[in-house]
C-alpha positions in Angstrom: -22.7 0.9 25.1 -21.7 -2.3 22.8 -24.9 -3.8 22.2 -28.6 -2.7 22.4 -31.6 -4.2 23.2 -33.2 -3.8 19.3 -33.9 -7.2 18.0 -33.9 -7.8 14.1 -33.7 -10.9 12.1 -30.2 -11.6 10.8 -30.9 -14.0 7.8 -27.9 -12.8 6.6 -25.6 -14.0 9.2 -27.3 -17.3 8.9 -29.0 -17.0 12.2 -31.9 -18.7 12.8 -33.5 -16.6 15.4 -33.5 -12.9 16.7 -30.3 -11.6 17.8 -29.7 -8.3 19.9 -28.3 -5.8 17.1 -24.7 -5.0 17.9 -22.5 -1.9 17.9 -18.8 -2.5 16.4 -15.8 -0.5 16.3 -13.5 -0.9 12.9 -10.5 0.8 11.4 -11.2 2.2 7.9 -9.4 4.2 5.7 -6.6 7.2 6.3 -7.2 9.2 3.2 -10.5 11.0 1.9 -11.8 9.0 -0.5 -10.5 5.9 0.9 -12.6 6.6 4.1 -15.7 7.6 2.1 -15.9 4.4 0.0 -15.6 2.3 3.3 -18.2 4.3 4.7 -20.6 3.8 1.7 -19.7 -0.1 2.3 -20.4 0.0 5.5 -23.8 1.8 5.4 -24.8 -0.9 3.0 -24.0 -3.8 5.3 -25.7 -1.5 8.4 -28.7 -1.6 6.3 -28.6 -5.1 5.4 -28.2 -6.0 9.0 -29.6 -3.6 11.1 -26.1 -3.6 13.5 -24.5 -0.3 13.5 -20.6 0.3 12.9 -18.3 3.1 14.4 -15.4 3.7 12.4 -12.2 5.2 13.6 -9.2 6.7 11.4 -5.8 5.3 12.1 -2.6 7.3 11.8 -1.6 8.2 7.9 1.5 6.7 8.8 1.7 2.7 8.3 4.6 2.8 11.1 2.5 4.5 13.4 -0.8 2.6 12.6 1.3 -0.5 13.4 2.5 1.0 16.9 -1.0 1.9 17.8 -2.5 -1.4 16.9 0.4 -3.3 18.7 -0.7 -1.3 21.7 -4.5 -2.1 21.5 -4.4 -5.7 20.7 -1.2 -6.1 23.1 -3.4 -4.8 25.9 -6.3 -7.3 25.1 -8.7 -4.5 24.5 -12.2 -5.0 23.5 -12.8 -1.3 21.9 -11.9 -2.2 18.2 -13.9 -5.1 16.7 -12.0 -5.2 13.1 -8.5 -3.8 11.9 -7.7 -2.4 8.3 -4.1 -4.3 8.4 -1.0 -3.7 5.9 -0.1 -6.9 3.8 3.1 -7.0 6.0 1.3 -7.5 9.5 -0.6 -11.1 9.7 2.8 -12.3 10.7 3.3 -9.3 13.5 -0.4 -9.3 14.8 -1.5 -12.8 14.2 -1.5 -13.9 17.7 -4.2 -11.3 18.6 -6.5 -12.2 15.6 -9.4 -14.9 15.1 -9.3 -17.5 12.3 -12.1 -16.5 9.7 -12.1 -19.6 8.0 -15.2 -20.4 9.9 -17.1 -17.7 8.3 -15.5 -17.6 4.7 -17.8 -20.6 3.2 -14.7 -20.9 1.2 -15.1 -17.4 -0.5 -10.8 -17.2 0.1 -10.5 -19.5 -2.8 -11.4 -16.7 -5.4 -8.7 -14.6 -4.0 -5.2 -14.7 -4.9 -3.7 -17.7 -2.9 -0.6 -15.9 -2.8 -2.3 -13.2 -0.7 -4.5 -15.9 0.9 -1.2 -17.6 2.0 0.5 -14.4 3.2 -2.7 -13.7 5.6 -2.6 -17.3 6.9 -0.4 -17.5 10.5 0.2 -20.9 12.2 -2.7 -22.6 10.0 -5.1 -20.2 10.9 -6.6 -17.5 8.4 -6.2 -14.3 10.3 -7.1 -11.7 7.4 -9.3 -11.6 4.4 -7.7 -9.9 1.2 -9.3 -6.5 0.8 -7.4 -5.0 -1.7 -4.0 -5.2 -3.4 -1.5 -3.1 -5.1 2.0 -2.2 -6.0 3.9 0.9 -6.6 3.4 2.5 -9.9 4.7 5.4 -12.0 1.9 8.4 -12.9 3.1 10.7 -15.7 1.8 13.8 -17.2 0.9 12.6 -20.6 0.2 16.2 -21.8 3.5 17.6 -20.9 5.3 14.2 -23.1 3.4 15.0 -26.1 4.1 18.9 -25.6 8.2 18.4 -25.5 8.2 15.3 -27.7 9.0 12.5 -25.3 8.0 8.7 -24.9 7.1 7.2 -21.6 10.6 6.4 -19.5 11.5 2.5 -19.7 14.6 3.5 -17.3 15.1 5.4 -14.3 18.1 7.2 -16.1 15.8 8.2 -19.1 13.1 9.7 -16.2 15.8 11.3 -14.9 17.0 13.3 -17.9 13.2 13.8 -19.2 12.0 15.0 -15.9 14.9 17.3 -15.8 14.4 18.8 -19.6 10.1 19.0 -18.7 11.0 20.8 -15.6 13.1 23.4 -17.0 11.0 24.0 -20.3 7.8 24.5 -17.9 9.6 26.8 -15.6 11.1 28.9 -18.4 7.5 28.7 -19.5 6.3 30.3 -16.1 5.4 27.5 -13.9 8.2 28.0 -11.1 6.9 25.5 -9.2 7.3 22.6 -11.6 9.5 19.8 -10.4 10.2 16.5 -12.5 9.7 14.0 -10.0 7.9 13.5 -6.5 7.8 10.2 -4.3 7.6 9.2 -0.7 10.8 9.6 1.1 10.2 10.4 4.5 11.8 7.9 7.1 8.6 5.6 7.5 7.5 2.8 5.9 6.9 3.9 2.5 10.5 4.9 2.1 11.2 1.1 2.5 8.8 0.3 -0.2 10.7 3.0 -2.8 14.1 1.6 -1.7 12.8 -2.0 -2.4 11.7 -1.3 -5.7 15.0 0.8 -6.6 17.1 -1.9 -5.6 15.4 -4.8 -6.9 14.7 -2.8 -10.4 19.0 -2.8 -10.5 19.1 -6.3 -9.6 20.4 -6.0 -6.0 17.7 -8.6 -4.3 15.2 -8.0 -1.9 17.5 -7.2 1.3 16.7 -10.0 2.9 15.4 -13.0 1.0 12.8 -15.8 1.5 15.4 -17.9 3.7 16.0 -14.9 6.0 19.8 -14.6 4.4 21.0 -10.7 4.6 21.6 -10.0 0.6 21.5 -6.1 0.5 25.5 -5.5 0.7 26.1 -5.2 -2.9 27.2 -3.0 -6.0 23.4 -2.9 -7.3 22.1 -1.8 -4.1 24.8 1.0 -3.7 24.0 2.2 -7.5 20.3 2.2 -7.2 20.4 4.1 -3.8 23.0 6.9 -5.5 20.6 6.8 -8.8 17.6 8.2 -5.8 19.9 10.3 -4.0 20.7 12.1 -7.3 17.1 13.4 -7.8 17.0 15.6 -4.3 17.2 19.0 -4.6 17.5 18.6 -8.7 14.2 16.9 -10.2 13.0 16.5 -6.8 12.2 18.6 -3.9 14.2 19.1 -1.1 10.8 18.8 0.9 10.4 15.3 -0.6 12.2 14.1 2.5 9.3 14.9 4.7 6.8 13.2 1.9 4.3 10.5 2.4 2.0 9.1 -0.1 -0.5 12.4 0.3 2.2 15.0 0.2 3.6 13.5 -3.2 0.3 13.3 -4.7 -0.4 16.8 -3.4 2.4 18.1 -5.5 1.6 16.3 -8.8 -2.5 16.7 -8.8 -1.8 20.3 -8.5 -0.3 20.1 -11.8 3.4 20.9 -10.4 4.8 17.7 -10.9 5.8 15.4 -14.3 6.1 12.2 -12.8 5.0 10.7 -9.5 5.7 7.2 -7.8 2.4 6.3 -6.0 -0.4 3.6 -5.3 -2.9 3.1 -7.5 -5.4 4.6 -5.4 -3.9 8.2 -6.8 -5.6 7.3 -10.2 -9.1 7.8 -9.5 -8.4 11.1 -7.4 -6.5 12.5 -10.3 -9.6 12.3 -12.2 -12.0 14.0 -9.7 -14.3 16.5 -11.9 -12.2 19.3 -9.3 -8.5 17.9 -10.7 -6.7 20.2 -12.4 -4.9 17.5 -14.2 -8.3 15.3 -15.1 -7.6 13.4 -18.2 -3.7 14.4 -18.6 -2.3 11.3 -16.6 -1.1 7.9 -17.6 0.1 4.8 -15.3 2.8 2.2 -16.1 4.8 0.5 -14.3 7.8 1.6 -12.5 11.0 2.1 -14.8 13.6 -0.5 -14.9 17.3 0.0 -13.3 19.2 0.4 -16.3 19.4 -1.5 -19.8 19.6 -4.5 -17.5 17.2 -4.0 -15.0 13.6 -5.0 -14.4 10.2 -3.5 -13.9 9.5 -3.9 -10.5 7.1 -2.5 -7.8 6.7 -3.6 -3.9 3.9 -5.2 -3.1 1.2 -3.5 -1.0 -2.1 -4.0 0.1 -4.7 -4.3 2.9 -6.3 -7.0 4.8 -9.5 -6.9 7.2 -9.3 -9.0 10.1 -10.9 -9.2 13.8 -9.8 -8.9 17.1 -9.7 -11.9 19.2 -10.7 -9.9 22.3 -13.9 -8.3 20.4 -17.2 -8.8 22.4 -19.2 -9.9 18.7 -16.6 -11.8 17.1 -19.1 -13.6 14.6 -21.2 -10.2 13.6 -17.8 -8.7 13.0 -16.6 -11.5 10.9 -19.6 -10.9 8.7 -18.7 -7.4 8.0 -15.5 -8.3 7.2 -16.7 -11.1 4.7 -19.2 -8.2 3.1 -16.2 -5.6 2.9 -13.8 -7.9 1.3 -16.8 -9.6 -1.1 -16.6 -9.5 -4.8 -19.3 -7.5 -5.1 -17.9 -4.9 -3.1 -14.3 -5.0 -4.7 -15.9 -4.2 -8.0 -17.7 -1.2 -6.9 -14.1 -0.3 -4.8 -12.3 -1.0 -8.1 -14.6 1.3 -10.3 -15.3 4.1 -7.7 -11.7 4.6 -6.1 -9.7 2.3 -8.4 -8.4 -0.1 -5.8 -7.2 -3.5 -6.9 -8.9 -6.7 -6.5 -7.5 -9.4 -4.7 -10.4 -11.6 -6.8 -8.2 -12.5 -10.3 -11.9 -12.6 -12.3 -12.2 -9.1 -11.9 -9.5 -8.1 -13.7 -11.5 -9.2 -16.9 -14.5 -7.3 -15.8 -15.5 -4.5 -18.5 -17.0 -2.4 -16.1 -13.6 -2.1 -14.0 -11.5 -1.9 -16.9 -13.6 0.9 -18.4 -13.3 3.0 -14.9 -9.5 2.3 -14.6 -7.9 1.0 -18.2 -4.4 0.8 -16.8 -5.8 -1.9 -14.6 -6.1 -5.2 -16.3 -2.9 -4.1 -18.4 -0.9 -4.3 -15.3 -2.1 -7.2 -13.9 1.2 -9.0 -13.9 2.8 -6.1 -11.7 0.1 -6.5 -9.2 0.6 -10.2 -8.8 4.6 -10.4 -9.5 5.8 -7.3 -7.3 8.6 -7.7 -4.5 7.7 -8.5 -1.3 8.8 -7.0 1.9 10.9 -9.2 3.7 8.1 -9.6 6.4 7.2 -13.2 6.3 11.3 -14.1 6.6 11.8 -11.7 9.5 8.4 -12.2 11.3 7.4 -10.5 14.1 11.0 -8.5 13.8 10.0 -7.0 10.5 9.4 -3.6 11.9 12.8 -3.6 13.2 14.3 -4.3 10.1 12.0 -2.1 8.0 12.8 0.7 10.3 16.7 0.1 9.4 15.8 -0.2 5.7 14.3 3.3 5.5 16.5 4.7 8.1 19.6 3.8 6.2 18.0 5.2 2.6 17.3 8.4 4.2 20.6 9.1 5.1 21.7 8.3 1.7 18.9 10.7 0.3 19.6 13.5 2.8 23.1 13.6 1.8 24.1 12.5 5.4 25.9 9.3 4.4 27.0 7.6 1.1 25.5 4.9 -0.1 28.3 2.6 -0.2 28.6 3.5 3.9 25.2 3.2 4.7 24.7 -0.3 2.7 27.4 -1.4 4.5 26.3 0.0 8.3 22.8 -1.5 7.1 24.0 -5.1 6.9 25.8 -4.6 10.4 22.2 -3.3 11.5 20.4 -6.0 10.2 23.2 -8.7 11.4 22.6 -7.5 14.6 18.7 -7.7 14.5 18.8 -11.5 13.1 21.4 -12.5 15.9 19.0 -11.2 18.5 15.6 -12.4 17.5 15.1 -13.8 14.2 
């Protein structure tokens, strides 16, 4: 039953009369702490409004999530009212989402405008920014201090330091120690990693803002060759099946010197039961050589309302609560989720909880974007081509030069057919 007969005053929603309390269903969170924080936020809203919310856990893989959402929304199903969507999906799912502008009271003006523009599809604000992030480098402060190393500024320095610390720790008895872990399974996370490596070496963004295919160049080849050199050396062979939580599991258990991951991993590393509590540092990802640049793939999630929802107004109110300044501050403090509201980066409570957050504001706001806007509804095909080509190089199935040349052909074929 989607509605009950219970009546309640809905002043918080701006209703002037008694309305039926609605039961709505949302997708929210796919890792432990993320979902727990979402449940706490939802519980507060339920208490305020008298409505009830059923939280559905989506698949961990973003690629699988998108496929599921396309299936649900494509069928016109009203089973799920609100969706947690990736920063790259507004253009893919926009036709199935309501315009939130009538419900915002101008709140979107507080958020980073680049993200608001990203979430605007055919003139409609189809999603509200919930949190933003970019890929970051996590490192063991204690181990670098122990062996007298500074934080690496380039991928080359990281490779050298990771190798030496890994060998020293293994000699000291920790046979499980690895130098560097990241996400290398053939899925969206590998597209993010690949874009970071390529951009850091000056190889461009694979497909530029005008839709031009720019991937086939020497710097792209150099970046992928560097990444491939890690596998089996400073990175376990099993990384080829790692997603975010797999990498975090190795790092948080104390068995990796460096890790590439999203900011959420910070608060988890500082849990009371974490073996590496107080031993972790966070910085921007390394540059690709001396002439490269520090970068990170723009990530982050939004909240959107299905146009097939039977309770769009109520659901929109929940979305506005979840993405509000109050809730974004709480999420930043208890979960190290990066706000999409600029003022919060200067908030002393936020910076006390996550000391790196204010320092890396430029990384969060100036990260390399995935080519979702240029490729539109075909982004999923484009990303699949990118992560499959990258995976072939990492796994040793193909040379970087050959894989990049094939990727260019594959992208041209996708563009010719549909974008």
